[in-house]
Backbone as CSV, one residue per row, in Angstrom:
resi,resn,N_x,N_y,N_z,CA_x,CA_y,CA_z,C_x,C_y,C_z
1,UNK,-37.200,-17.614,-31.827,-37.534,-18.840,-31.121,-38.896,-19.321,-31.610
2,UNK,-38.977,-20.603,-31.906,-40.238,-21.203,-32.330,-40.697,-22.159,-31.246
3,UNK,-41.983,-22.109,-30.921,-42.476,-23.009,-29.890,-42.970,-24.319,-30.507
4,UNK,-43.415,-25.209,-29.669,-43.823,-26.534,-30.131,-45.063,-26.473,-31.010
5,UNK,-45.943,-25.511,-30.771,-47.154,-25.337,-31.576,-46.780,-25.140,-33.045
6,UNK,-45.687,-24.428,-33.311,-45.259,-24.171,-34.690,-44.808,-25.432,-35.420
7,UNK,-44.630,-26.521,-34.695,-44.108,-27.748,-35.309,-45.162,-28.842,-35.442
8,UNK,-46.420,-28.509,-35.163,-47.464,-29.529,-35.205,-47.627,-30.170,-36.575
9,UNK,-47.358,-29.425,-37.624,-47.536,-29.966,-38.984,-46.202,-30.286,-39.652
10,UNK,-45.137,-30.311,-38.861,-43.830,-30.653,-39.414,-43.808,-32.113,-39.845
11,UNK,-42.922,-32.403,-40.761,-42.803,-33.756,-41.293,-41.615,-34.485,-40.673
12,UNK,-41.699,-35.792,-40.678,-40.620,-36.638,-40.158,-39.296,-36.214,-40.786
13,UNK,-38.283,-36.062,-39.957,-36.951,-35.693,-40.431,-36.654,-34.207,-40.323
14,UNK,-37.685,-33.364,-40.232,-37.435,-31.940,-40.035,-36.830,-31.756,-38.646
15,UNK,-35.955,-30.783,-38.501,-35.234,-30.617,-37.236,-35.163,-29.154,-36.838
16,UNK,-34.853,-28.941,-35.574,-34.599,-27.610,-35.040,-33.435,-27.721,-34.064
17,UNK,-32.863,-26.623,-33.704,-31.745,-26.635,-32.777,-32.212,-27.056,-31.387
18,UNK,-31.403,-27.847,-30.710,-31.725,-28.301,-29.369,-31.911,-27.113,-28.430
19,UNK,-31.062,-26.124,-28.521,-31.154,-24.963,-27.653,-32.504,-24.268,-27.812
20,UNK,-32.997,-24.177,-29.037,-34.305,-23.568,-29.307,-35.411,-24.387,-28.651
21,UNK,-35.326,-25.709,-28.769,-36.346,-26.578,-28.169,-36.324,-26.462,-26.647
22,UNK,-35.136,-26.493,-26.049,-35.039,-26.395,-24.582,-35.569,-25.054,-24.084
23,UNK,-35.319,-24.012,-24.837,-35.802,-22.679,-24.467,-37.325,-22.590,-24.539
24,UNK,-37.922,-23.329,-25.458,-39.367,-23.223,-25.640,-40.177,-24.279,-24.885
25,UNK,-39.503,-25.134,-24.090,-40.253,-26.059,-23.238,-41.082,-25.251,-22.243
26,UNK,-42.204,-25.837,-21.808,-43.099,-25.160,-20.873,-42.757,-25.568,-19.446
27,UNK,-41.811,-24.852,-18.868,-41.418,-25.072,-17.482,-42.462,-24.421,-16.570
28,UNK,-42.685,-24.989,-15.381,-43.626,-24.377,-14.444,-42.986,-23.157,-13.776
29,UNK,-43.697,-22.555,-12.822,-43.211,-21.337,-12.166,-41.913,-21.554,-11.403
30,UNK,-41.583,-22.814,-11.093,-40.322,-23.132,-10.422,-39.221,-23.514,-11.414
31,UNK,-39.519,-23.389,-12.703,-38.532,-23.728,-13.723,-38.405,-25.219,-13.962
32,UNK,-39.449,-25.979,-13.609,-39.406,-27.439,-13.710,-40.399,-27.956,-14.743
33,UNK,-40.095,-29.148,-15.252,-40.952,-29.821,-16.221,-41.009,-31.301,-15.833
34,UNK,-42.202,-31.930,-15.915,-42.279,-33.348,-15.559,-41.562,-34.225,-16.585
35,UNK,-40.940,-35.269,-16.070,-40.233,-36.235,-16.917,-40.683,-37.642,-16.539
36,UNK,-41.105,-38.397,-17.536,-41.515,-39.784,-17.349,-40.349,-40.673,-17.767
37,UNK,-39.941,-41.578,-16.889,-38.885,-42.545,-17.220,-39.543,-43.861,-17.594
38,UNK,-39.150,-44.369,-18.754,-39.697,-45.611,-19.296,-38.540,-46.532,-19.663
39,UNK,-38.650,-47.811,-19.300,-37.626,-48.775,-19.677,-37.597,-48.882,-21.195
40,UNK,-36.418,-48.694,-21.790,-36.329,-48.664,-23.251,-36.661,-50.006,-23.876
41,UNK,-36.380,-51.092,-23.193,-36.777,-52.415,-23.687,-38.051,-52.803,-22.957
42,UNK,-39.103,-53.054,-23.647,-40.351,-53.489,-23.037,-41.352,-52.392,-22.758
43,UNK,-40.891,-51.145,-22.596,-41.799,-50.021,-22.454,-42.414,-49.808,-21.080
44,UNK,-41.949,-50.524,-20.049,-42.503,-50.363,-18.713,-42.272,-48.933,-18.207
45,UNK,-43.352,-48.282,-17.729,-43.221,-46.956,-17.137,-42.667,-47.133,-15.730
46,UNK,-41.559,-46.471,-15.451,-40.849,-46.663,-14.186,-41.172,-45.611,-13.135
47,UNK,-41.179,-44.353,-13.542,-41.339,-43.283,-12.557,-41.597,-41.959,-13.249
48,UNK,-41.991,-40.982,-12.454,-42.110,-39.596,-12.896,-41.305,-38.753,-11.923
49,UNK,-40.556,-37.816,-12.445,-39.791,-36.893,-11.608,-39.722,-35.559,-12.331
50,UNK,-39.023,-34.618,-11.763,-38.945,-33.263,-12.317,-37.535,-32.974,-12.822
51,UNK,-37.470,-32.187,-13.879,-36.190,-31.750,-14.426,-36.253,-30.238,-14.648
52,UNK,-35.100,-29.602,-14.613,-34.995,-28.219,-15.064,-34.021,-28.208,-16.242
53,UNK,-33.804,-27.060,-16.799,-32.963,-27.017,-18.000,-31.557,-27.560,-17.735
54,UNK,-30.975,-27.210,-16.607,-29.617,-27.677,-16.309,-29.573,-29.196,-16.149
55,UNK,-30.579,-29.790,-15.529,-30.576,-31.255,-15.370,-30.797,-31.953,-16.710
56,UNK,-31.592,-31.340,-17.582,-31.770,-31.880,-18.935,-30.425,-31.862,-19.662
57,UNK,-29.744,-30.727,-19.599,-28.456,-30.593,-20.284,-27.422,-31.562,-19.723
58,UNK,-27.375,-31.714,-18.402,-26.429,-32.662,-17.809,-26.739,-34.087,-18.263
59,UNK,-28.017,-34.438,-18.265,-28.424,-35.774,-18.705,-27.966,-36.034,-20.128
60,UNK,-28.162,-35.054,-21.006,-27.751,-35.222,-22.406,-26.228,-35.295,-22.537
61,UNK,-25.508,-34.563,-21.714,-24.041,-34.560,-21.778,-23.425,-35.836,-21.225
62,UNK,-23.994,-36.361,-20.132,-23.365,-37.495,-19.451,-23.968,-38.843,-19.818
63,UNK,-25.229,-38.840,-20.267,-25.914,-40.100,-20.545,-26.474,-40.764,-19.298
64,UNK,-26.303,-40.132,-18.167,-26.850,-40.624,-16.895,-27.911,-39.630,-16.441
65,UNK,-29.111,-40.134,-16.111,-30.236,-39.244,-15.850,-30.057,-38.468,-14.553
66,UNK,-30.308,-37.173,-14.649,-30.230,-36.240,-13.528,-31.575,-35.522,-13.422
67,UNK,-32.154,-35.541,-12.241,-33.426,-34.863,-11.987,-33.194,-33.709,-11.017
68,UNK,-34.273,-32.943,-10.761,-34.262,-31.931,-9.720,-35.159,-32.429,-8.599
69,UNK,-34.619,-32.532,-7.403,-35.384,-32.960,-6.236,-36.057,-31.745,-5.616
70,UNK,-37.376,-31.731,-5.646,-38.105,-30.611,-5.048,-37.986,-30.628,-3.528
71,UNK,-37.942,-31.810,-2.932,-37.857,-31.882,-1.466,-36.486,-31.454,-0.949
72,UNK,-35.423,-31.823,-1.657,-34.065,-31.463,-1.217,-33.576,-30.157,-1.830
73,UNK,-34.308,-29.672,-2.868,-33.875,-28.476,-3.593,-32.442,-28.638,-4.083
74,UNK,-32.217,-29.796,-4.749,-30.875,-30.117,-5.233,-30.980,-31.062,-6.421
75,UNK,-29.894,-31.138,-7.183,-29.845,-32.101,-8.281,-29.792,-33.506,-7.714
76,UNK,-30.438,-34.404,-8.419,-30.559,-35.789,-7.990,-30.164,-36.659,-9.172
77,UNK,-28.985,-37.184,-9.093,-28.489,-38.081,-10.134,-28.945,-39.476,-9.767
78,UNK,-29.897,-39.982,-10.543,-30.541,-41.252,-10.210,-29.489,-42.312,-9.936
79,UNK,-29.559,-42.891,-8.739,-28.641,-43.949,-8.351,-27.451,-43.498,-7.534
80,UNK,-27.293,-42.179,-7.301,-26.104,-41.716,-6.588,-26.049,-42.205,-5.146
81,UNK,-27.206,-42.444,-4.524,-27.177,-42.981,-3.164,-27.633,-44.432,-3.098
82,UNK,-28.385,-44.885,-4.094,-28.913,-46.255,-4.064,-28.142,-47.228,-4.958
83,UNK,-27.420,-46.685,-5.934,-26.746,-47.540,-6.906,-27.647,-47.989,-8.047
84,UNK,-28.907,-47.579,-8.024,-29.884,-47.988,-9.043,-29.933,-46.922,-10.142
85,UNK,-28.989,-46.971,-11.049,-28.713,-45.930,-12.039,-29.666,-46.027,-13.227
86,UNK,-29.970,-44.864,-13.819,-30.687,-44.802,-15.089,-29.740,-44.256,-16.146
87,UNK,-29.513,-45.059,-17.190,-28.720,-44.616,-18.336,-29.672,-44.205,-19.440
88,UNK,-29.502,-43.015,-19.959,-30.378,-42.480,-20.993,-30.154,-43.189,-22.322
89,UNK,-31.231,-43.643,-22.923,-31.186,-44.215,-24.271,-31.746,-43.225,-25.289
90,UNK,-32.813,-42.506,-24.910,-33.349,-41.448,-25.777,-34.193,-40.499,-24.949
91,UNK,-34.366,-39.288,-25.477,-35.184,-38.267,-24.840,-36.111,-37.701,-25.901
92,UNK,-37.382,-37.497,-25.531,-38.350,-36.899,-26.450,-39.231,-35.938,-25.662
93,UNK,-39.778,-34.965,-26.373,-40.707,-34.001,-25.783,-42.082,-34.260,-26.372
94,UNK,-43.124,-34.058,-25.566,-44.474,-34.262,-26.097,-44.861,-33.110,-27.022
95,UNK,-46.035,-33.230,-27.649,-46.467,-32.285,-28.680,-46.610,-30.856,-28.168
96,UNK,-46.891,-30.677,-26.879,-47.055,-29.344,-26.309,-45.773,-28.795,-25.705
97,UNK,-44.748,-29.635,-25.588,-43.503,-29.199,-24.962,-43.638,-29.025,-23.460
98,UNK,-44.576,-29.797,-22.839,-44.734,-29.654,-21.396,-44.465,-30.937,-20.616
99,UNK,-43.960,-31.957,-21.296,-43.581,-33.206,-20.637,-42.433,-33.843,-21.410
100,UNK,-41.528,-34.462,-20.670,-40.382,-35.155,-21.275,-40.572,-36.655,-21.100
101,UNK,-40.224,-37.410,-22.131,-40.177,-38.867,-22.051,-38.725,-39.287,-22.141
102,UNK,-38.260,-39.973,-21.095,-36.896,-40.497,-21.058,-36.973,-42.006,-21.222
103,UNK,-36.383,-42.527,-22.268,-36.253,-43.975,-22.390,-34.896,-44.308,-21.796
104,UNK,-34.925,-45.187,-20.790,-33.737,-45.433,-19.987,-33.457,-46.926,-19.874
105,UNK,-32.229,-47.216,-19.495,-31.852,-48.555,-19.068,-31.696,-48.451,-17.559
106,UNK,-32.674,-48.999,-16.838,-32.728,-48.899,-15.384,-32.000,-50.068,-14.749
107,UNK,-31.069,-49.768,-13.847,-30.408,-50.792,-13.051,-31.248,-51.041,-11.809
108,UNK,-31.798,-52.236,-11.641,-32.583,-52.565,-10.449,-33.861,-51.778,-10.352
109,UNK,-34.337,-51.543,-9.115,-35.600,-50.838,-8.928,-35.477,-49.350,-9.229
110,UNK,-36.550,-48.774,-9.741,-36.598,-47.325,-9.966,-37.219,-46.610,-8.775
111,UNK,-38.019,-47.327,-8.000,-38.782,-46.719,-6.910,-38.025,-46.795,-5.574
112,UNK,-38.169,-45.755,-4.774,-37.519,-45.731,-3.454,-38.077,-46.809,-2.528
113,UNK,-39.208,-47.434,-2.904,-39.779,-48.519,-2.104,-39.132,-49.860,-2.407
114,UNK,-38.186,-49.868,-3.356,-37.517,-51.105,-3.749,-38.219,-51.841,-4.879
115,UNK,-39.293,-51.253,-5.405,-40.022,-51.869,-6.521,-39.435,-51.405,-7.846
116,UNK,-39.645,-52.208,-8.851,-39.158,-51.877,-10.188,-39.758,-50.559,-10.682
117,UNK,-41.064,-50.371,-10.452,-41.778,-49.183,-10.910,-42.433,-48.481,-9.728
118,UNK,-42.548,-47.171,-9.816,-43.268,-46.398,-8.800,-44.782,-46.550,-8.942
119,UNK,-45.224,-47.080,-10.070,-46.660,-47.189,-10.351,-47.157,-48.584,-9.979
120,UNK,-47.225,-48.841,-8.674,-47.642,-50.166,-8.205,-48.996,-50.137,-7.494
121,UNK,-49.645,-48.983,-7.441,-50.991,-48.856,-6.880,-51.981,-48.950,-8.044
122,UNK,-52.482,-50.142,-8.324,-53.349,-50.380,-9.486,-54.814,-50.273,-9.084
123,UNK,-55.563,-49.454,-9.825,-56.999,-49.319,-9.594,-57.699,-50.514,-10.222
124,UNK,-58.519,-51.174,-9.402,-59.188,-52.395,-9.857,-60.574,-52.488,-9.220
125,UNK,-61.608,-52.204,-10.001,-62.995,-52.367,-9.571,-63.288,-51.735,-8.216
126,UNK,-63.029,-50.438,-8.109,-63.364,-49.714,-6.894,-62.371,-49.858,-5.760
127,UNK,-61.257,-50.533,-6.010,-60.215,-50.689,-4.994,-58.878,-50.275,-5.602
128,UNK,-57.922,-50.062,-4.752,-56.550,-49.826,-5.195,-55.718,-50.967,-4.629
129,UNK,-55.123,-51.738,-5.541,-54.423,-52.963,-5.183,-52.914,-52.777,-5.400
130,UNK,-52.126,-53.225,-4.440,-50.672,-53.248,-4.604,-50.358,-54.398,-5.549
131,UNK,-49.743,-54.083,-6.695,-49.559,-55.134,-7.705,-48.131,-55.616,-7.886
132,UNK,-47.224,-55.189,-6.995,-45.867,-55.734,-7.063,-45.216,-55.652,-5.680
133,UNK,-44.293,-56.566,-5.458,-43.515,-56.570,-4.223,-42.162,-55.914,-4.486
134,UNK,-41.524,-55.404,-3.437,-40.168,-54.886,-3.613,-39.232,-55.990,-4.120
135,UNK,-38.322,-55.604,-5.000,-37.316,-56.557,-5.472,-36.030,-56.426,-4.654
136,UNK,-35.952,-55.322,-3.911,-34.840,-55.079,-2.993,-35.430,-54.429,-1.749
137,UNK,-34.936,-54.802,-0.568,-35.376,-54.185,0.676,-35.048,-52.688,0.602
138,UNK,-36.059,-51.820,0.710,-35.790,-50.386,0.580,-34.819,-49.853,1.623
139,UNK,-34.767,-50.472,2.821,-33.821,-50.014,3.836,-32.373,-50.227,3.393
140,UNK,-32.139,-51.240,2.558,-30.777,-51.501,2.088,-30.401,-50.607,0.912
141,UNK,-31.378,-50.018,0.236,-31.089,-49.163,-0.919,-30.321,-47.907,-0.537
142,UNK,-30.649,-47.350,0.588,-30.103,-46.038,0.944,-29.168,-46.101,2.138
143,UNK,-28.616,-47.260,2.397,-27.675,-47.391,3.508,-26.235,-47.180,3.056
144,UNK,-26.050,-46.804,1.785,-24.705,-46.585,1.237,-24.094,-45.309,1.732
């Protein structure tokens, strides 16, 4: 098994087995790794959530993003209760193998507050400003 450090000087086009890469990711003590979801068109950062190896594998197999919910201690297939699905366009690992970048096609809001992005608390000159309104009433998102 080769870790991500061994690939720092690799050249474009060099490859390794997916299983080797998944094995060498830096999961935390709970077996989780942070995943950033970014809209594939435009690059908007939508959310951060956690994945484990099984959710990564399911996401790659189905093309629909699956996370691990720490609060529910269960798999969370984005959109299963809200209808706001994330379809995977690409997956990448950072240079240290401790964060995943998911480029997705997001249906509607990504945030449970009904906003497009979870990152709506913008720091601005000593204040934190809400910089977007919900695009869908959050109470209607989870009434399914």
